[in-house]
C-alpha positions as CSV (number, residue, x, y, z in Angstrom):
1,M,-21.2,15.7,15.8
2,P,-19.8,17.9,12.9
3,G,-20.6,17.3,9.3
4,N,-24.4,17.2,9.1
5,S,-24.2,19.6,6.1
6,E,-22.5,16.9,4.1
7,R,-25.0,14.2,4.9
8,K,-26.7,14.2,1.5
9,R,-27.7,11.2,-0.4
10,Q,-24.9,9.8,-2.4
11,P,-25.5,8.5,-5.9
12,A,-25.3,4.8,-6.2
13,R,-23.6,5.0,-9.6
14,R,-21.3,7.6,-11.1
15,T,-19.9,8.4,-14.4
16,F,-16.1,8.8,-14.9
17,S,-13.9,9.6,-17.7
18,I,-11.4,6.8,-18.4
19,F,-9.1,9.5,-19.8
20,E,-9.2,11.4,-16.5
21,L,-8.4,8.2,-14.5
22,I,-5.4,7.2,-16.6
23,D,-4.2,10.8,-16.7
24,A,-4.3,11.0,-12.9
25,L,-2.3,7.8,-12.7
26,A,0.2,9.0,-15.4
27,T,0.6,12.3,-13.5
28,A,1.3,10.3,-10.4
29,L,3.9,8.2,-12.1
30,D,5.7,11.2,-13.7
31,A,5.8,12.9,-10.2
32,I,8.3,10.2,-9.1
33,N,11.2,11.8,-11.0
34,P,11.0,15.3,-12.5
35,A,13.7,14.3,-15.0
36,I,11.2,12.2,-16.9
37,D,8.3,14.5,-16.4
38,A,5.7,14.1,-19.2
39,H,7.4,10.9,-20.6
40,H,4.2,9.0,-20.5
41,K,2.2,11.8,-22.2
42,Q,5.0,12.2,-24.9
43,V,4.9,8.5,-25.7
44,C,1.1,8.4,-25.9
45,Y,1.1,11.5,-28.2
46,I,3.7,10.0,-30.5
47,A,2.0,6.6,-30.7
48,A,-1.5,8.0,-31.2
49,T,-0.3,10.3,-33.9
50,I,1.3,7.4,-35.8
51,A,-1.8,5.4,-35.2
52,E,-4.0,8.0,-36.7
53,E,-1.7,8.0,-39.8
54,L,-2.0,4.3,-40.1
55,G,-5.9,4.5,-39.8
56,L,-6.1,2.3,-36.9
57,P,-9.6,1.0,-36.0
58,R,-11.1,2.7,-33.0
59,P,-11.0,-0.2,-30.5
60,A,-7.4,-0.9,-31.3
61,Y,-6.6,2.9,-31.2
62,N,-8.2,3.0,-27.6
63,D,-6.1,0.1,-26.3
64,L,-2.9,1.6,-27.7
65,F,-3.8,5.0,-26.2
66,V,-4.2,3.6,-22.7
67,A,-1.1,1.2,-23.0
68,A,1.1,4.1,-24.3
69,Y,-0.1,6.5,-21.5
70,L,0.9,4.0,-18.8
71,H,3.5,1.9,-20.6
72,D,6.2,2.3,-17.9
73,I,4.0,1.7,-14.9
74,G,5.9,-1.5,-14.1
75,S,9.1,0.5,-13.5
76,L,7.5,1.7,-10.2
77,P,8.6,-1.3,-8.1
78,L,12.0,-1.3,-9.6
79,A,15.1,1.0,-9.3
80,E,15.0,1.7,-13.0
81,R,13.2,5.1,-13.3
82,M,16.3,6.7,-15.0
83,K,17.3,3.6,-17.0
84,I,14.2,3.9,-19.2
85,L,15.6,7.1,-20.6
86,E,18.6,5.3,-22.1
87,F,18.1,4.5,-25.8
88,E,19.9,1.1,-25.5
89,M,18.8,-0.9,-22.5
90,K,20.4,-4.2,-21.5
91,S,17.4,-5.6,-19.5
92,P,14.2,-4.0,-20.6
93,H,11.5,-6.7,-20.1
94,L,11.4,-6.9,-16.3
95,H,9.5,-3.6,-15.8
96,A,7.2,-4.6,-18.8
97,E,6.2,-7.8,-17.0
98,F,5.5,-5.9,-13.8
99,G,3.4,-3.4,-15.8
100,Y,1.4,-6.3,-17.3
101,N,0.6,-7.6,-13.9
102,L,-0.3,-4.2,-12.5
103,L,-2.5,-3.1,-15.4
104,G,-4.3,-6.5,-15.4
105,K,-5.8,-5.3,-12.1
106,F,-7.2,-2.0,-13.3
107,P,-10.9,-2.3,-14.1
108,H,-12.0,-1.2,-17.5
109,I,-8.5,-0.9,-19.1
110,N,-7.0,-4.3,-18.6
111,E,-7.1,-5.0,-22.2
112,A,-4.0,-2.7,-22.6
113,A,-2.0,-4.8,-20.3
114,T,-0.7,-7.2,-22.9
115,L,0.4,-4.3,-25.1
116,V,2.5,-3.1,-22.2
117,R,4.0,-6.5,-21.6
118,F,5.7,-6.7,-24.9
119,H,6.5,-3.0,-25.5
120,H,10.3,-3.6,-25.5
121,V,10.3,-6.5,-27.9
122,P,12.4,-5.8,-31.1
123,W,10.9,-6.3,-34.5
124,K,13.8,-8.5,-35.8
125,Y,12.6,-8.4,-39.4
126,G,9.2,-9.9,-38.4
127,E,10.4,-12.5,-35.9
128,G,9.1,-10.1,-33.2
129,H,5.6,-11.3,-33.8
130,R,6.5,-13.9,-31.2
131,F,8.6,-13.6,-28.2
132,R,9.7,-16.4,-26.0
133,D,7.0,-18.7,-27.3
134,L,4.3,-16.0,-26.7
135,P,2.4,-14.1,-29.4
136,V,3.2,-10.3,-29.5
137,P,0.5,-7.8,-30.3
138,H,1.5,-5.8,-33.3
139,L,0.7,-2.6,-31.4
140,S,3.3,-3.4,-28.8
141,H,5.9,-2.6,-31.5
142,L,4.3,0.8,-32.1
143,I,4.6,1.6,-28.4
144,H,8.2,0.5,-28.6
145,L,8.9,3.0,-31.4
146,A,7.1,5.8,-29.8
147,D,9.0,5.2,-26.5
148,R,12.3,5.3,-28.2
149,I,11.5,8.5,-30.1
150,A,10.5,10.1,-26.8
151,V,13.8,9.0,-25.3
152,L,15.8,10.5,-28.1
153,Y,13.9,13.8,-27.9
154,D,15.7,16.3,-25.6
155,R,13.5,19.1,-24.3
156,K,16.6,21.2,-23.5
157,V,17.7,21.4,-27.1
158,P,15.8,23.4,-29.8
159,V,13.4,21.0,-31.3
160,F,14.2,21.5,-35.0
161,A,17.9,21.2,-34.3
162,Q,17.4,17.6,-33.4
163,V,14.7,16.4,-35.9
164,D,17.1,15.1,-38.5
165,G,19.2,13.3,-35.9
166,I,16.1,11.5,-34.4
167,R,14.8,10.6,-37.9
168,T,18.2,9.3,-38.9
169,T,18.6,7.2,-35.7
170,I,15.2,5.6,-36.0
171,A,15.7,4.9,-39.7
172,G,18.9,3.1,-38.8
173,F,17.0,0.7,-36.6
174,A,14.1,0.0,-39.0
175,G,13.7,-3.6,-39.5
176,L,15.9,-4.6,-36.6
177,Q,14.3,-2.8,-33.7
178,F,11.2,-1.3,-35.4
179,D,8.5,-2.4,-37.8
180,P,9.4,-0.5,-41.1
181,E,5.7,0.2,-41.6
182,H,5.6,2.1,-38.3
183,V,8.8,3.9,-39.2
184,A,7.4,4.9,-42.5
185,A,4.3,6.3,-40.8
186,F,6.6,8.2,-38.4
187,N,8.6,9.7,-41.2
188,R,5.3,11.0,-42.7
189,V,4.0,12.6,-39.6
190,S,7.5,13.9,-38.5
191,D,7.6,15.9,-41.8
192,R,4.9,18.1,-40.4
193,E,6.2,20.9,-38.2
194,V,3.0,20.7,-36.0
195,F,4.1,17.2,-34.8
196,W,7.3,18.6,-33.3
197,L,5.6,21.9,-32.1
198,D,2.9,20.0,-30.3
199,L,5.6,17.8,-28.6
200,S,7.6,20.8,-27.6
201,F,5.4,23.7,-26.9
202,G,1.8,22.6,-26.8
203,S,-0.1,21.4,-23.9
204,L,0.2,17.7,-24.2
205,E,-2.7,17.0,-21.8
206,R,-5.0,19.3,-23.9
207,T,-3.7,17.7,-27.1
208,L,-4.3,14.2,-25.8
209,R,-7.8,15.0,-24.6
210,R,-8.6,16.1,-28.2
211,M,-7.0,12.9,-29.5
212,C,-8.7,10.7,-27.0
213,H,-11.7,8.6,-27.9
214,L,-12.0,6.7,-24.6
215,P,-15.5,6.4,-23.3
216,R,-16.9,7.5,-20.0
217,V,-17.9,4.7,-17.8
218,V,-20.7,4.2,-15.3
219,V,-19.4,2.6,-12.1
220,D,-21.0,2.0,-8.7
221,L,-19.1,2.6,-5.4
222,D,-17.9,-1.0,-5.3
223,E,-16.3,-0.7,-8.8
224,L,-14.9,2.7,-7.7
225,L,-13.5,0.8,-4.7
226,D,-11.7,-1.7,-7.0
227,I,-10.1,1.2,-8.8
228,S,-9.0,2.8,-5.6
229,K,-7.4,-0.5,-4.6
230,F,-5.4,-0.4,-7.8
231,F,-4.1,3.1,-7.0
232,A,-3.2,1.8,-3.5
233,L,-1.4,-1.2,-5.1
234,V,0.7,1.3,-7.1
235,V,1.7,3.1,-3.9
236,D,2.2,-0.1,-1.9
237,C,4.7,-1.3,-4.5
238,R,6.8,1.7,-3.7
239,S,8.0,1.0,-0.1
240,R,8.1,-2.1,1.9
241,F,7.6,0.0,5.2
242,T,4.2,1.5,4.1
243,A,3.0,-1.5,2.0
244,T,-0.2,-2.0,3.9
245,H,-0.7,1.4,5.3
246,S,-3.5,2.5,3.0
247,G,-5.5,-0.7,3.6
248,G,-5.4,-0.2,7.3
249,I,-6.6,3.4,7.0
250,A,-9.3,2.4,4.6
251,A,-10.8,-0.3,7.0
252,C,-10.5,2.0,10.0
253,A,-12.1,5.0,8.2
254,A,-15.0,3.0,7.0
255,E,-15.6,1.5,10.5
256,L,-15.3,4.9,12.3
257,G,-17.8,6.3,9.7
258,R,-20.3,3.6,10.5
259,L,-19.8,4.3,14.2
260,A,-20.3,8.0,13.6
261,G,-23.6,7.3,11.9
262,M,-22.6,7.9,8.3
263,S,-24.5,6.0,5.5
264,R,-23.3,2.9,3.8
265,S,-22.4,4.9,0.7
266,E,-20.5,7.4,2.8
267,C,-18.6,4.6,4.5
268,K,-17.6,3.2,1.2
269,M,-16.4,6.6,0.1
270,L,-14.3,6.8,3.3
271,K,-12.8,3.5,2.4
272,I,-11.9,4.7,-1.1
273,A,-10.4,7.9,0.4
274,G,-8.3,5.8,2.7
275,Y,-6.9,3.7,-0.2
276,V,-5.9,6.8,-2.2
277,H,-5.0,9.2,0.5
278,D,-1.2,8.7,0.0
279,I,-1.1,8.6,-3.8
280,G,0.9,11.9,-3.5
281,K,3.7,10.0,-1.8
282,L,4.9,8.8,-5.2
283,A,6.4,12.3,-5.5
284,V,8.5,11.6,-2.3
285,P,11.9,9.9,-2.8
286,N,12.3,6.5,-1.2
287,T,15.3,7.8,0.6
288,I,12.9,9.9,2.6
289,L,10.0,7.4,2.9
290,E,12.4,4.7,4.2
291,K,14.8,6.8,6.2
292,D,15.9,5.2,9.4
293,G,15.9,8.2,11.7
294,S,14.5,11.8,11.9
295,L,13.9,13.8,8.8
296,T,15.9,17.0,8.2
297,P,13.8,20.2,7.8
298,E,14.3,20.1,4.1
299,E,13.2,16.4,4.0
300,W,10.2,17.1,6.2
301,H,9.0,19.8,3.7
302,V,9.2,17.3,0.9
303,M,7.3,14.7,2.9
304,R,4.6,17.3,3.8
305,S,4.1,18.1,0.0
306,H,2.6,14.6,-0.5
307,T,-0.9,15.9,0.5
308,Y,-0.6,18.6,-2.2
309,H,0.3,16.0,-4.8
310,T,-2.6,13.7,-3.7
311,R,-5.1,16.6,-4.3
312,N,-3.4,17.5,-7.7
313,I,-3.6,13.9,-8.9
314,L,-7.1,13.0,-7.7
315,G,-8.3,16.4,-8.7
316,R,-8.0,15.5,-12.3
317,V,-10.9,13.1,-12.0
318,T,-14.3,14.9,-12.3
319,G,-16.9,13.4,-9.9
320,L,-14.3,12.5,-7.3
321,E,-14.3,15.9,-5.5
322,E,-15.6,14.9,-2.1
323,I,-13.4,11.8,-1.9
324,T,-10.5,13.9,-3.0
325,A,-11.1,16.4,-0.2
326,W,-11.3,13.6,2.4
327,A,-8.1,12.0,1.1
328,A,-6.0,15.2,0.7
329,E,-7.1,16.8,3.9
330,H,-5.8,14.1,6.2
331,H,-3.1,16.3,7.7
332,E,-5.3,19.4,8.3
333,T,-5.9,20.0,12.0
334,L,-8.7,21.8,13.9
335,D,-6.3,24.4,15.2
336,G,-5.7,25.7,11.7
337,K,-2.0,24.7,11.7
338,G,-2.2,21.6,9.5
339,Y,-1.1,21.3,5.9
340,P,-1.2,22.1,3.1
341,L,-4.3,24.3,3.2
342,R,-4.2,25.3,6.9
343,L,-8.0,25.0,7.0
344,A,-10.0,26.4,9.8
345,E,-12.0,24.0,12.0
346,A,-15.3,25.0,10.5
347,N,-14.0,24.1,7.0
348,I,-12.8,20.5,7.9
349,S,-15.5,18.1,7.1
350,L,-16.5,15.0,9.1
351,G,-15.0,12.7,6.4
352,S,-11.7,14.6,6.6
353,R,-11.6,14.3,10.4
354,I,-12.3,10.5,10.3
355,V,-9.5,9.9,7.7
356,A,-7.2,12.0,9.8
357,V,-7.8,10.0,12.9
358,S,-7.6,6.7,11.0
359,D,-4.3,7.7,9.5
360,I,-2.7,8.5,12.8
361,F,-4.1,5.4,14.4
362,T,-2.8,3.2,11.7
363,A,0.6,4.9,11.6
364,L,1.2,4.6,15.3
365,S,0.1,0.9,15.3
366,E,2.4,-0.3,12.5
367,D,6.1,-0.8,12.4
368,R,8.1,2.0,10.7
369,P,11.9,2.1,9.8
370,Y,12.7,4.1,12.9
371,R,10.5,2.3,15.5
372,R,8.2,-0.6,16.3
373,G,4.5,-0.2,16.4
374,Y,3.1,1.3,19.6
375,E,0.9,-0.6,22.1
376,G,-2.6,0.6,23.1
377,A,-1.6,2.6,26.1
378,K,1.0,4.6,24.2
379,I,-1.5,5.2,21.3
380,R,-4.1,6.5,23.8
381,E,-1.6,8.8,25.4
382,I,-0.6,10.4,22.0
383,F,-4.1,10.8,20.9
384,G,-5.0,12.5,24.2
385,Q,-2.1,15.0,23.5
386,H,-3.6,15.7,20.1
387,V,-7.1,16.3,21.4
388,A,-5.8,18.5,24.3
389,A,-3.9,20.6,21.8
390,G,-7.1,21.1,19.7
391,R,-5.7,19.3,16.6
392,L,-8.1,16.3,16.3
393,S,-11.7,15.9,16.7
394,R,-12.6,15.0,20.2
395,E,-15.7,13.1,19.2
396,I,-14.0,11.0,16.6
397,V,-11.1,10.1,19.0
398,Q,-13.6,9.2,21.7
399,L,-15.2,6.8,19.2
400,L,-11.8,5.3,18.6
401,F,-11.2,4.9,22.4
402,D,-14.7,3.5,23.0
403,H,-14.3,0.9,20.3
404,F,-10.4,0.6,20.5
405,D,-10.1,-3.3,20.5
406,V,-12.7,-3.6,17.6
407,L,-11.0,-1.0,15.5
408,D,-7.5,-2.5,16.2
409,E,-8.8,-5.9,15.1
410,V,-10.3,-4.3,11.9
411,R,-7.0,-2.6,11.2
412,R,-4.9,-5.8,11.8
413,R,-7.2,-8.0,9.7
414,A,-7.2,-5.5,6.8
415,Q,-3.5,-5.0,6.9
416,H,-2.9,-8.8,7.0
417,E,-5.2,-9.2,4.0
418,E,-3.3,-6.5,2.1
419,Q,0.0,-8.1,2.9
420,T,-1.2,-11.4,1.6
421,Q,-2.6,-9.8,-1.6
422,L,0.6,-7.8,-2.1
423,A,2.8,-11.0,-1.6
424,D,0.6,-12.8,-4.1
425,F,1.2,-10.0,-6.6
426,W,4.9,-10.0,-6.2
427,E,5.0,-13.8,-6.5
428,T,3.0,-13.7,-9.7
429,A,5.1,-11.0,-11.2
430,R,8.4,-12.6,-10.3
431,N,7.3,-15.9,-11.7
432,G,6.0,-14.4,-14.9
433,S,7.5,-16.0,-18.0
434,L,9.3,-12.8,-19.1
435,T,10.6,-12.1,-15.6
436,R,12.1,-15.6,-15.2
437,L,13.7,-15.5,-18.6
438,E,15.1,-12.0,-17.9
439,D,16.6,-13.2,-14.7
440,A,18.1,-16.2,-16.4
441,D,19.6,-13.9,-19.2
442,A,21.1,-11.6,-16.6
443,A,22.6,-14.5,-14.7
444,R,24.2,-15.8,-17.9
445,A,25.5,-12.3,-18.8
446,T,27.3,-12.0,-15.4
447,A,28.5,-15.6,-15.2
């Protein structure tokens, strides 16, 4: 069986940069809509610069840094990706509540979740220290200010032609929307040309790396698996038709790896690769993901690009190289006609071959917008065609056929568990205190 060269002992524990993990996630979020490209990085840069001016203690600074970097993650499940660019928003707290629930599931950074939850609460001359009977962290108000500054800043306009206008607008909301202390600190840093030059012309990622003081963390494969489940949850929130797809692939890949004789560590790595393999689909519009019918050639090119985006997103995390390859190469084929790299057979690893077979098996088995899931005989027929055409590994497909009923049960059980967990997440998010009150406010406004 291929892949013996990769059968090296895998380290039980690995060291990862928290910055690289959140940068990968922020890059994925910004890929959803090019119109708001780098919004998360801009908000983090503005908030961190003001925090430095205020002399914020290091632990508080680190929580602020993470929360600002991922502050709009909760807009992912909602049709609000453009609304967050509007300076005045009628209903801002819904996506903040979703963000709070999402980030609470991300190991090592969940302290930032509460800051995200309240990042649209107005200062209201000090009344904003509480909101709807809940205490509001002071740093949530700083993220609110940074977010609004980033929204006012227009990258298409020469930067120094808009500085006075931004400062005047922000000053006009001091006390009402923003903490005057934060506004005063913003005025001091915005007096420096370098603040605006970094925002406009510098590499924000490089600047943020310099400003970041987040630690590296040592995690074992089980903890890395938890992180990968969080990434999958972010993707699963996007489309109801592929909500449990990653979980099915993760379970199948791990079981196929076991049957192929891979080590326990390698099987966990396969499971992680399965969970994160479609993170690049965040760059694919929902109109394509959920289209009820065949894709046009143009739409198909957009869909195929998701593997490129998966590699670009995961490739930001040092130490994840092998898992990244297995995840991003799930549409490479042995005949050299796969995408996006068109790898030759000799360059496609055992892990990549297993994830590819698991992806097709899960996709064929589950319901899609344009068809019901196929039964076993049809699945076997389609796989036979792929093998005959030299696209898929005959050995891995034979393992699937030899253990078809077991693998189908593994897939069904995993997808059922994923569906239950996702339903619980949505129920918790919808019943959150801010969400319920937001819905009540909206109902009163339209009554």
